[in-house]
N, C-alpha and C positions, 0 to 999 in steps of 0.2 A: 578419447586418448590423443587424438590429434591437437585439441585444445591444451590438452595438460602438456604436452611436448612443446607446443609453442610458448607457454609460460616458463617451462624450464629453460629453453633456448633464449627467451627474452625476458628476464627477470624484472625488467623496468621498462618503462615507456609505453608508447603508444600500442605496440604490437601486445604487450602484456595486458593491458586495459582491454584490448579488443577480445582476447582470449577470456578474459575474466567475465565481461558481458556476455559472451556466446555461452559460457558454461552457466552462468546465472539464467539465461534464458532456457536453457535446454533441460535442467535438472527438474523443474516443476513438469515439463511436458512429458518426462520420464517417469513421474511418480515418486521421484526422489526429494520430497518436501523437506525432510529434516536437513538434508544435505544442502538444499537452496537456501534454508535459513542461515546456516553456517557460512556458506558463500556470500550471501548477501552481507552478513554482519561484517565478514572480512574485507569486503568492498569497501562498505561505509567507513569502516574505521581507517582504511589506508587512504581513503579520498574523500576527505572531508568537504571539499569543494566541487564535486563531481556535480555536472549539471542535470544527471539523470537521477539525483538522490530521490526526488519525490515519487518517480515512477518505481524505483526499487522499494520504497516504503509501502507504497500502494500493493504491490506484489506480496510483499512479507505480511502485510495486514489480510490480505486475501487468503494467504495460506493458514494464518493463526485462526482466522474466522471460520473458513470453510472446510479445511482439512483437519485441524486439531480443535476445533470449537473453542478455542480461547479468546474469547471476547475482549477480555481487558488487555491482553497483548496487542490485539487486533486493533482496539480503539487507539491505542499509544501509537502503533505505527501510521494509523490513518491520520492523527493530529500532524505528524511529521510530514505526510503526504500532501496535507492541505497548501503547502506553499507552491506545489506545481502549479504550472499553467495549464489552461484548456481543461481537456476532459479528465486528466489526471488529478487535478486540484478538487474539480467538481465531483468526481466518484469519491475522492477521499472524504470529503466534507459529509455527503449523503451517507456513506458507509459508516462514518463515524456516529452518525445519530441513529442508525440501524443498531449498531453495537450499544448504544447507551440505552435504548428503548429495551432491548433484548436483556440487558443488565439489570433492569427494573429501575434505573436512573430516569425516571420519567419526565421530572422537571427539567433535567439537563437535555434529554432527549428533545422535548418541546423546543427549548431555546436553540438547539443546534439545528432543528428543521427550520425554524423561523429564520435562523442565520443564513442557512442554506438558500431558503427561497428569497430572501433579500438580495442575493447576487444576481447579477444580469444573466437571464437567460438558462436558469439551471435545467440540466438534462433531465433530471429525475423529479420534475416539479409536481406532476400529476400525482405520483406515489407519496412523496414527501406531504403534499396537502392531504391526501387520503389519510395518512399515518396521523398527522397533526389533529385532523378531525376525530379520529378514533381516540387519541390520547384525551381529547377536551371533554370526552363524555364521562 
């Protein structure tokens, strides 16, 4: 309620963006995943140059994959998240490959795992190699 009041009081600018981000972070923690998807899409639509777009795309992908089981939408969100730096981009690339594998797009999954492993110090290297080995059989 406090963040909604802040948004109403400051409809534009930095305080509005701060309230939006706080709401986006809280909704999944409260189990309000469908609302989180609506809020994040509104945020992305309103702020095409936001520096935290990749993090939001990763969050959306996680919601689609783990909560709604929608791997197709999750994979699309992870593609958008691959532009992120550090762990966000790393996780997005790996989780995209997982989605492709689960969707039965095995050639695409192998390529995605290979691309993932080609980057410097991938965080999920062991799991990616294991999955690639299994797909090669």
